[in-house]
C-alpha positions in Angstrom: 74.1 44.2 -24.2 74.2 41.1 -26.4 70.9 39.2 -26.2 70.9 36.1 -24.1 69.6 33.3 -26.4 67.9 30.6 -24.5 66.7 27.6 -26.5 63.5 25.9 -25.4 63.7 22.2 -25.1 60.5 20.1 -24.7 61.1 16.9 -22.9 58.4 14.2 -22.7 58.7 12.2 -19.5 56.7 9.2 -20.6 56.6 7.4 -24.0 55.1 4.0 -24.5 57.4 1.2 -25.4 59.1 0.1 -22.2 57.3 -3.2 -21.5 58.1 -3.4 -17.8 57.0 0.2 -17.2 53.9 -0.1 -19.3 52.9 -3.3 -17.4 53.5 -1.5 -14.0 51.2 1.3 -15.1 48.5 -1.0 -16.4 48.6 -3.0 -13.1 48.5 0.2 -11.0 45.5 1.5 -13.1 43.6 -1.8 -12.6 44.3 -2.0 -8.9 43.4 1.6 -8.2 40.4 1.6 -10.5 41.6 4.7 -12.5 42.4 5.3 -16.1 45.8 4.5 -17.6 46.3 8.2 -18.2 46.1 9.0 -14.5 48.3 6.0 -13.7 50.9 7.5 -16.0 50.7 10.8 -14.2 51.1 9.1 -10.9 54.1 7.0 -12.2 55.7 10.3 -13.4 55.5 11.6 -9.9 57.4 8.7 -8.5 54.5 6.5 -7.4 55.3 3.1 -9.0 52.9 0.8 -7.1 49.2 1.0 -6.2 50.1 1.2 -2.5 52.4 4.2 -3.0 49.9 6.0 -5.2 47.0 5.3 -2.9 48.8 6.9 0.0 49.4 9.9 -2.2 45.8 10.2 -3.2 44.1 9.5 0.1 45.6 12.4 2.1 44.9 10.8 5.5 45.8 12.7 8.7 47.3 9.6 10.3 50.0 9.7 7.6 51.6 12.7 9.4 55.1 11.9 10.7 55.7 11.9 14.4 56.7 15.5 15.4 59.1 14.2 18.0 61.3 12.8 15.3 62.4 16.5 14.9 65.7 17.0 16.8 65.1 19.0 20.0 61.4 18.8 19.8 61.0 17.3 23.3 63.2 20.1 24.7 61.2 22.8 22.9 57.9 21.5 24.2 59.2 21.1 27.7 60.5 24.7 27.8 57.3 26.1 26.4 55.1 24.3 28.9 57.4 25.3 31.7 57.1 29.0 30.7 53.3 28.7 30.6 53.0 27.0 33.9 55.3 29.6 35.6 53.5 32.5 33.9 56.7 33.7 32.2 56.6 36.4 29.6 57.0 34.8 26.2 57.7 36.7 22.9 57.3 35.1 19.5 60.0 36.5 17.2 59.2 36.1 13.5 60.2 37.0 9.9 58.3 39.7 8.0 57.3 37.6 5.0 54.1 35.5 4.6 55.8 32.4 6.1 56.8 34.5 9.1 53.5 36.2 9.5 51.5 33.0 9.4 54.0 31.3 11.8 53.6 34.1 14.3 49.9 34.1 14.1 49.4 30.4 14.5 51.8 30.1 17.5 50.4 33.2 19.2 46.8 31.9 18.9 47.8 28.5 20.3 49.9 29.7 23.2 47.3 32.3 24.1 44.7 29.5 24.1 46.9 27.6 26.6 46.9 30.6 28.9 50.4 31.9 28.0 51.5 35.5 28.5 52.5 36.0 24.9 53.8 39.0 22.8 54.7 39.4 19.2 57.9 40.8 17.7 58.5 41.2 14.0 61.4 43.4 13.0 60.7 46.1 10.4 62.6 45.6 7.2 63.6 49.2 7.1 65.7 50.2 10.1 65.9 46.8 11.9 66.4 44.3 9.1 66.2 40.6 8.9 66.6 38.3 11.8 67.2 38.5 15.6 69.1 41.5 16.8 70.7 42.4 20.2 68.8 45.7 20.2 65.5 43.8 20.0 66.6 41.4 22.8 67.4 44.4 25.0 63.9 45.8 24.5 62.2 42.5 25.1 64.3 41.8 28.2 63.5 45.2 29.6 59.8 44.2 29.4 60.5 41.1 31.6 60.7 38.5 28.8 62.4 35.3 29.8 61.6 33.1 26.7 61.9 34.1 23.0 60.5 31.6 20.5 61.7 32.3 16.9 59.6 31.2 13.9 61.0 31.1 10.4 64.2 32.7 11.6 67.0 32.4 14.2 69.1 29.5 12.8 72.1 31.8 12.3 71.6 33.9 15.5 74.5 32.3 17.4 75.9 35.5 18.9 72.5 36.9 19.7 71.5 33.8 21.6 74.7 34.0 23.7 74.0 37.7 24.4 70.4 36.9 25.5 71.8 34.5 28.1 73.6 37.3 29.8 70.3 39.0 30.3 68.5 35.8 31.5 66.5 35.3 28.3 66.2 31.8 26.9 65.7 30.9 23.2 63.7 28.2 21.5 64.5 28.4 17.8 62.1 27.0 15.1 63.3 27.5 11.6 63.6 25.8 8.2 66.5 27.8 6.6 69.8 26.1 5.8 72.0 25.6 8.8 75.6 26.8 9.4 78.2 24.4 10.7 77.6 25.5 14.3 74.1 25.8 15.7 73.0 28.4 18.2 73.4 27.3 21.8 69.7 27.6 22.5 67.3 25.6 24.8 66.1 23.9 21.6 66.8 24.3 17.9 64.0 22.7 15.9 64.9 22.6 12.2 64.5 19.7 9.8 67.7 20.8 8.0 69.9 20.1 11.0 72.5 17.6 9.9 71.7 15.4 13.0 67.9 15.6 12.5 66.3 12.2 11.5 63.0 13.8 10.5 61.9 12.0 7.2 60.5 15.1 5.4 62.9 18.1 5.2 60.8 20.5 3.1 58.6 22.0 5.7 58.0 25.8 5.6 58.7 27.8 8.7 55.0 27.7 9.5 55.2 23.9 8.8 57.8 23.6 11.6 55.5 25.6 13.9 52.6 23.3 12.9 54.7 20.3 14.0 55.5 22.1 17.3 51.8 22.5 17.9 51.2 18.9 17.1 53.9 17.9 19.6 52.3 20.1 22.3 48.9 18.5 21.6 50.3 15.0 21.7 51.8 15.8 25.1 48.4 17.1 26.3 46.6 14.0 24.9 49.0 11.7 26.7 48.5 13.5 29.9 44.7 13.2 29.5 44.9 9.6 28.3 43.3 10.5 25.0 44.2 9.1 21.5 47.2 11.0 20.0 45.3 11.3 16.7 42.8 13.6 18.4 45.5 16.1 19.0 46.8 16.0 15.4 43.2 16.4 14.1 42.7 19.4 16.4 45.8 21.1 15.2 44.8 20.4 11.6 41.3 21.8 12.0 42.5 25.0 13.7 45.7 25.8 12.0 46.0 24.0 8.6 44.7 27.2 6.9 47.4 29.4 8.2 50.0 26.7 7.6 48.8 26.2 4.0 49.1 30.0 3.3 52.7 30.1 4.5 53.7 26.9 2.7 52.3 28.0 -0.6 53.8 31.5 -0.3 57.2 30.2 0.6 57.1 27.9 -2.5 57.6 24.7 -0.6 57.1 21.4 -2.4 53.5 20.3 -2.2 54.5 16.8 -1.3 54.2 14.5 1.7 53.0 16.4 4.8 52.9 19.7 2.9 50.3 18.2 0.4 48.1 17.1 3.3 48.4 20.5 5.0 47.7 22.5 1.8 44.8 20.3 0.8 43.1 20.5 4.2 44.0 24.2 4.6 42.4 25.2 1.2 39.2 23.4 2.2 39.1 25.1 5.6 39.5 28.5 3.9 36.3 28.0 1.8 34.2 28.4 4.9 36.7 30.1 7.3 35.5 31.5 10.6 38.5 33.9 10.7 37.1 37.3 10.0 40.4 38.7 8.9 41.2 35.9 6.5 37.7 36.0 5.1 38.0 39.7 4.4 41.4 39.2 2.8 40.1 36.4 0.6 37.2 38.5 -0.6 39.4 41.6 -1.1 42.1 39.7 -3.1 39.8 37.5 -5.2 36.5 39.4 -5.0 34.7 36.3 -3.8 31.9 38.6 -2.7 30.6 38.6 -6.3 28.0 36.0 -7.1 29.8 34.7 -10.2 33.2 34.5 -8.4 34.5 30.9 -7.9 34.0 29.6 -4.4 36.8 27.0 -4.6 40.0 28.2 -3.0 43.1 27.1 -5.0 46.8 27.3 -4.5 46.9 29.8 -7.3 44.5 32.2 -5.5 46.7 32.1 -2.4 50.0 32.4 -4.2 48.9 35.2 -6.6 46.2 36.9 -4.6 46.5 36.5 -0.8 50.2 36.1 -0.4 51.4 39.2 -2.2 49.1 41.3 0.0 50.4 39.9 3.2 53.9 40.2 1.9 53.4 43.8 1.0 52.9 44.8 4.6 56.4 43.5 5.5 58.0 44.8 2.4 57.1 48.5 2.5 55.4 48.8 5.9 55.0 46.8 9.1 54.4 43.0 8.9 52.5 43.4 12.2 49.7 45.0 10.2 49.1 41.6 8.5 49.3 39.7 11.8 46.7 42.0 13.3 44.4 41.4 10.3 44.7 37.6 10.7 43.9 38.0 14.4 41.0 40.4 13.8 37.6 39.1 15.0 35.4 42.1 14.1 34.0 41.9 10.6 33.9 45.6 9.8 37.4 46.2 11.1 38.7 43.2 9.2 37.3 44.5 5.9 38.9 47.9 6.6 42.3 46.2 7.4 42.1 44.0 4.3 41.5 47.1 2.1 44.5 48.7 3.7 46.7 45.7 2.8 45.4 45.9 -0.8 46.4 49.6 -1.0 49.8 48.8 0.4 50.1 46.1 -2.3 49.2 48.6 -5.0 52.0 50.9 -3.8 54.4 47.9 -3.8 53.5 47.0 -7.4 54.1 50.6 -8.5 57.5 50.7 -6.8 58.4 47.3 -8.1 57.7 48.3 -11.7 59.9 51.4 -11.3 62.8 49.4 -9.9 62.4 46.8 -12.7 62.6 49.4 -15.4 65.8 50.8 -14.0 67.3 47.4 -13.4 66.6 46.3 -17.0 68.3 49.4 -18.2 71.4 48.7 -16.0 71.5 45.2 -17.4 71.4 46.4 -21.0 74.2 48.9 -20.3 76.6 46.8 -18.2 76.0 43.1 -18.2 78.4 40.9 -20.4 76.8 37.5 -20.9 80.1 36.2 -22.4 81.9 36.5 -19.0 79.2 37.0 -16.4 77.0 34.2 -15.0 75.3 36.1 -12.2 73.6 39.4 -12.6 74.6 41.7 -9.7 73.1 45.2 -9.6 73.1 47.9 -7.0 71.5 51.3 -6.2 71.3 53.8 -3.5 67.5 54.3 -3.6 65.9 50.9 -4.3 63.5 49.8 -1.6 65.0 46.9 0.3 61.6 45.3 0.7 61.0 45.1 -3.1 64.3 44.1 -4.6 63.7 40.4 -4.0 60.6 40.5 -6.2 62.5 42.3 -8.9 65.3 39.8 -8.7 62.8 37.0 -9.3 61.6 38.8 -12.4 65.2 39.3 -13.7 66.0 35.6 -13.1 62.9 34.6 -14.9 63.5 36.9 -17.8 67.2 36.2 -18.4 67.5 32.7 -16.9 70.4 33.6 -14.7 71.0 34.0 -11.0 70.5 37.6 -9.9 71.3 39.7 -6.8 70.0 43.2 -6.3 71.6 45.3 -3.5 70.3 48.5 -2.1 72.8 50.7 -0.2 71.9 53.0 2.6 74.6 55.8 2.2 76.1 57.2 5.4 76.8 60.5 3.6 75.6 62.3 0.5 78.5 60.8 -1.4 79.0 57.0 -1.8 81.1 55.8 1.1 83.1 52.5 1.2 81.5 51.7 4.6 77.9 52.1 3.5 75.9 48.9 4.2 74.0 47.3 1.4 71.1 44.9 1.9 70.8 42.4 -1.0 68.2 39.9 -2.1 69.0 37.1 -4.6 67.3 34.5 -6.7 69.0 31.5 -8.3 68.3 28.8 -10.9 68.4 25.0 -10.7 72.1 24.1 -10.7 73.4 26.8 -8.4 72.7 26.7 -4.6 72.6 30.4 -3.7 73.5 29.8 0.0 76.5 27.7 -1.0 77.5 30.4 -3.5 77.3 33.1 -0.7 79.2 30.8 1.6 82.0 30.9 -1.0 82.0 34.7 -0.6 81.8 34.5 3.2 84.7 36.8 4.0 83.1 39.6 1.9 79.7 39.5 3.6 78.5 40.8 7.0 75.6 38.3 7.1 73.7 36.1 4.7 71.2 33.2 4.8 68.3 31.6 3.0 67.5 28.7 0.7 69.0 27.1 -2.4 67.0 29.3 -4.8 66.5 32.5 -2.7 68.7 34.2 -0.1 69.5 37.6 1.5 72.8 39.2 2.4 74.4 42.3 3.9 77.6 43.8 2.4 79.9 46.8 2.6 80.1 48.9 -0.5 83.9 48.5 -0.5 83.5 44.8 -1.0 81.0 45.0 -3.9 83.3 44.6 -6.9 85.2 41.7 -5.3 81.9 40.1 -4.4 80.7 40.4 -8.0 83.9 38.8 -9.2 83.9 36.0 -6.7 80.3 34.9 -7.0 80.7 34.8 -10.8 83.8 32.7 -10.3 81.7 30.3 -8.2 78.9 30.3 -10.8 81.3 29.6 -13.7 82.5 26.5 -11.9 79.0 25.2 -11.0 76.7 26.1 -13.8 76.7 23.9 -16.8 76.1 24.9 -20.4 72.5 23.8 -20.0 71.9 27.1 -18.2 71.3 28.6 -21.6 68.5 26.1 -22.3 65.0 26.1 -21.0 63.8 22.6 -20.4 60.0 22.3 -20.3 58.8 18.9 -19.1 55.6 17.3 -20.5 54.1 14.3 -18.7 53.1 12.7 -22.0 51.8 13.3 -25.5 48.1 12.8 -26.2 45.6 13.4 -29.0 42.7 15.7 -29.0 40.3 12.8 -28.7 41.9 11.9 -25.3 41.2 15.3 -23.8 37.9 14.5 -22.2 35.8 15.6 -19.1 36.7 12.2 -17.5 40.4 13.0 -17.8 39.9 16.5 -16.5 38.0 15.2 -13.4 40.6 12.5 -12.7 43.4 15.2 -12.8 41.6 16.9 -9.9 42.6 13.8 -7.7 46.2 15.0 -7.9 45.4 18.4 -6.4 46.5 20.6 -4.7 49.2 21.6 -7.2 52.3 23.5 -6.5 56.1 23.1 -6.4 57.0 19.4 -6.5 53.5 18.5 -7.5 52.9 20.6 -10.6 49.7 20.4 -12.6 50.1 17.8 -15.4 51.5 19.2 -18.6 50.4 17.5 -21.9 52.0 17.6 -25.3 49.9 17.6 -28.5 51.5 17.5 -31.9 50.2 18.6 -35.3 47.3 20.8 -34.2 45.7 23.1 -36.8 44.9 26.7 -35.8 41.3 27.4 -36.8 40.7 30.8 -35.1 42.6 33.4 -33.1 40.8 35.9 -30.8 42.4 38.6 -28.7 41.0 38.8 -25.1 41.7 40.6 -21.9 42.3 44.0 -23.5 44.9 42.4 -25.8 47.0 40.8 -23.1 45.8 37.2 -23.7 44.7 35.1 -26.6 41.9 32.6 -27.2 42.5 29.9 -29.9 40.3 27.4 -31.6 42.4 24.3 -32.3 41.6 21.2 -34.4 43.0 17.7 -34.7 41.4 14.6 -36.2 38.2 16.6 -36.9 37.8 17.6 -33.2 37.9 21.2 -32.1 38.7 22.6 -28.7 39.1 26.1 -27.1 42.6 26.9 -25.8 43.5 30.0 -23.7 47.0 31.5 -23.8 47.4 33.8 -20.9 50.0 36.5 -21.0 50.6 36.2 -24.7 49.1 38.7 -27.1 48.1 37.7 -30.6 51.0 39.6 -32.2 53.4 37.5 -30.1 52.2 34.1 -31.2 54.6 33.4 -34.0 51.9 31.6 -36.0 48.5 32.4 -37.6 45.3 30.8 -38.7 45.9 27.8 -40.8 49.3 27.0 -39.3 50.0 23.5 -37.9 51.5 23.8 -34.4 52.6 21.7 -31.4 51.3 22.7 -28.0 52.1 22.2 -24.3 49.0 22.6 -22.1 47.1 22.0 -18.9 43.7 20.4 -19.0 41.1 22.6 -17.4 37.3 22.6 -16.7 35.5 25.8 -17.8 32.4 26.3 -15.7 30.3 29.0 -17.4 26.7 29.5 -16.3 26.7 26.0 -14.7 27.7 24.4 -18.0 31.0 22.6 -17.9 33.3 22.0 -20.8 36.9 21.0 -21.2 39.5 23.5 -22.4 43.2 23.7 -22.8 45.4 26.2 -21.0 48.5 26.7 -23.1 52.0 26.8 -21.6 54.0 27.0 -24.8 53.7 26.6 -28.5 55.8 26.0 -31.6 55.4 25.4 -35.3 54.8 21.7 -35.6 58.2 20.0 -35.8 57.5 17.8 -38.8 56.1 20.7 -40.8 59.0 22.9 -39.8 61.4 20.1 -40.9 59.6 19.7 -44.2 59.7 23.5 -44.8 63.5 23.4 -44.1 63.9 20.5 -46.6 62.0 22.3 -49.3 64.1 25.5 -48.7 67.3 23.5 -49.0 66.1 21.8 -52.2 65.2 25.1 -53.7 68.8 26.4 -53.0 70.2 23.3 -54.7 68.1 23.7 -57.8 68.8 27.4 -57.9 72.5 26.5 -57.9 72.0 24.2 -61.0 70.9 20.8 -59.6 68.6 18.7 -61.6 65.1 17.8 -60.5 62.2 15.6 -61.4 58.6 16.4 -62.4 57.4 14.6 -59.3 59.0 17.3 -57.1 56.4 19.8 -58.2 58.9 22.6 -58.7 58.1 23.7 -62.3 55.1 26.1 -62.2 52.3 26.1 -64.8 50.0 29.0 -65.9 47.3 28.1 -63.3 49.9 28.4 -60.5 50.8 31.9 -61.6 47.1 32.8 -61.6 46.6 31.6 -58.1 49.5 33.5 -56.7 48.6 36.6 -58.6 45.0 36.5 -57.3 46.2 36.2 -53.7 48.7 39.1 -54.0 46.1 41.3 -55.7 43.6 40.6 -52.9 46.1 41.4 -50.2 47.2 44.6 -52.1 43.5 45.8 -52.2 43.3 45.2 -48.5 46.3 47.5 -48.0 48.8 44.7 -47.2 51.9 45.1 -49.4 54.3 43.0 -47.2 54.2 39.3 -46.9 56.5 36.6 -45.7 56.8 33.4 -47.7 55.1 31.3 -45.1 52.1 33.6 -45.0 51.9 33.5 -48.8 52.0 29.7 -48.8 49.3 29.6 -46.1 47.0 32.0 -48.1 47.6 30.2 -51.4 47.1 26.7 -50.0 43.9 27.8 -48.3 42.2 28.1 -51.7 39.6 25.2 -51.8 40.2 22.4 -54.3 43.7 23.4 -55.3 46.8 21.2 -55.0 49.2 22.4 -52.3 52.0 24.7 -53.5 55.5 24.2 -52.1 58.3 26.6 -51.2 60.4 26.1 -54.3 57.6 26.6 -56.8 56.4 29.8 -55.1 59.9 31.2 -55.0 60.3 30.7 -58.8 56.9 32.3 -59.5 57.9 35.4 -57.5 61.2 35.6 -59.5 59.3 35.3 -62.8 56.8 38.0 -61.7 59.7 40.3 -61.0 61.5 39.4 -64.3 58.5 40.0 -66.5 57.2 43.0 -64.6 53.8 41.2 -64.0 54.0 42.9 -60.6 56.7 44.6 -58.6 58.2 42.1 -56.2 61.2 42.8 -54.0 62.7 40.4 -51.4 63.6 43.0 -48.8 65.1 40.3 -46.5 65.2 36.5 -46.6 61.7 35.2 -47.4 60.0 38.6 -46.7 58.6 40.4 -49.8 57.3 43.9 -50.6 55.0 43.9 -53.7 52.9 46.3 -55.8 50.3 45.1 -58.2 49.9 46.7 -61.7 46.2 46.6 -62.1 46.2 47.8 -65.7 49.2 45.7 -66.7 49.1 44.2 -70.3 49.1 40.5 -70.8 52.5 38.8 -70.9 53.5 35.4 -72.2 55.2 33.7 -69.3 57.0 31.3 -71.6 59.3 34.3 -72.5 60.8 34.0 -69.1 64.5 33.2 -69.2 64.2 31.9 -65.6 61.6 29.4 -66.6 63.6 28.3 -69.6 66.7 27.6 -67.5 64.5 25.8 -64.9 63.0 23.6 -67.6 66.4 22.7 -68.8 67.3 21.3 -65.3 64.3 19.0 -65.3 65.7 15.5 -65.8 62.4 14.0 -67.0 62.3 16.3 -70.0 65.6 15.1 -71.4 
C-alpha cells in the first residue's frame, strides 16, 4: 500500500495586532482580575466579555438549564411517578458501554430510593446485540413488566415500541443519539437531538439525559413539598454527579455548559466517594492506594483508567458485571469485583492488539488511498465488542474514517446471508450517521453519533456498501483530510511559562472535548539534553531559550523517533504542567508536537540552494563564507576522526554541522563550505568520504596518512575562480 502522507499544520489561534480584540482581552483581564494570558485563553474559547467568562469560571449549580425544556420531560416524569405509585414493575433498559452502565446505575438507585419496583436489563453484545429487541420485551413482559425506561438507547426502536404495546408494556425513552425522521410512538421520548426539542444544550451524554430526568423528578417533589427548586437540583448533583461525570467523559462529550459543571462536581465527589464499588475501581485503575499516588481525580484518570475497565465488561463479557460493581456496598466484595474488571480489561487489551495487527496487515495489502476515502475491513473471527476500539486506532493512525465488520457465519463457508456487526469511527468533515443513511438500503440497522456509529449488514451487501460509502466520502471530504491541523492557543516565550500561569490554567479545568487543555507554541528553543525514560517509551528533554532552561516530557515518543538531537533548535507545542515531587512544585512542559525551528529550516534550505547554484558555476562573494581555509579543514577532520574512533562511520550533513559548530570559540560553518570540504577530502584522499545518499556520508579515516597540500585541489582552484571579490 502506498503510504498516506499527512502534513502537519500548526495553527496559532491568537496573535497580537488586532486592536479591537487586544482591547477586549485587556478589558476582560482587568475586570476579572486575571492575567492577560488567561484572558486570551478565555477569548479563544469564545468568552469575549467578563460576564461570559465569569459564568464559565464560576460553575454555579443554579446555572443548570430547566430540565422541563426537554421535549416530553413532563410526560416522562408523570409516567414514572404513576408507575411508582401503582407499584408497577419497571425495567431500566440500557446500553452496554460506560454511558449506558452509569445511566442504568444512576436511574436504578434513584427509582429504588423512591420505592419503585425496579429491574435492570442490559443486552449482551454477543448473542443479543445493540438496542431494544422484541425477544427481550417478551421476557420482561412475562415477568409482569408494564414500563420500560430506556437509557442511552431506544431512539430508533420504533417497531419494538409498537410491539410492546400489544403486550401492554409502555416505553419511556431517554437517549442522546441522533434521531431518525420518525420518532418511536412511546409515552415519552426525551432526547435533546429531537428536531422539536427547544433545550438549549444539545451535547448531553445518555447519562446526562438521565441526570436531567432525575432533576425533573426532584423539582416535582420540591414543588409538592413547597421547597425551593434549587434544593432538588443540589440533591441530584451531590448524589449522582459522579456517575454522570464518568459517563460524560467516557462518551467523549464536550466539557462545556452543563457538562462542565457536572464533570467538575463529579470529579470532586469521586475524591472522597462513599460508593465502595467506585472507590475500589478508582484504586484498582490508578493505584490510589499507594501513598505517593495523586489524590486528585482528573478527566484523564477516568477516561484512560476507569472507563476502559467498565467498558471491557460490556465488550467481552456482561455489562451487568460493571453495574453490580457500582452498586456494591461491601468493601471486600467491591475490591474483588474491581480486580475482576481489571482482568477482563487485560484480556480485552490482548484481543485488541491481535485484531489491530491483522487489520493493519489487511490495510497494507488491500487499501488504495488514491481511490478509497474510507477504510472498510471485515473478518469472520474478530470480537464484535472490540472492533470499535481498533477502528479508533486505525482512524487515528491513517487519518481516515474506518469501519470494521465482524461476520457471524451461518455455515462453515462464507454465506451471503451471514450477518455482520460493524463499528465505525469518522473524522471531522464526515458525519458517519449521515454517511450510513446514504447507504440505508444496504443496512439492516445502524445508529450512533457524527464521529462514531454501529451497523448491521448482510455479507452479500458488503462490496456495494464499501463502494457506496466511499462515494459519499469522496463527495463530502475535502482535500484537507490529508492534513493534520494542530491548534495552538498562542505563542509564548520561556520566560512566560511561570508557576502563576500554571495555576491560572487550573481555573479552566476540567478539560476534555470542547474544552481542551491550552496548547502553547514556543519557537526557536535549543535542545540541551535528551534522556530516555519509561523503558524507552518516553523522552525527557532539557530545553533552553533566552538563558532559561526547563524540563519537557514527551510521552509516547522514544528518543530515536525525535527527528532532532542535542544542539538543534526546534519549535514545540506543549501543555503547561505542575510537577509535584516530594512536595516541591515546579513548572514543566508536556510536549504535544515538535519540529525543527522554521527559520533555521528555511536558512538551511537557502544555504543548500545556494550551494547548488555555486556548484553549477554561479559566482559568489567572500562574505558568503563558502571558500574554506586550512583551519576549516582541520576542524572538520578532527570531528570526523573523533567520531570514527567512537565507532561512528556514518553521519548526516546536519549532524556534522551540529558537531562542528559545537566547538567553542569557532565561527559557525555553513552547509556550502562543509560540502566543499568533504569533496576536497575525497579528491585528495585525506580520508575516504562517500555520499551514500543525499547529505548522508560514510567515511573512513586514514590515521597514518601523509601530509597533503590542499592548494593542489582542482575543486578549490575552480571554486576560487568563481569568487567575484578575487577578480
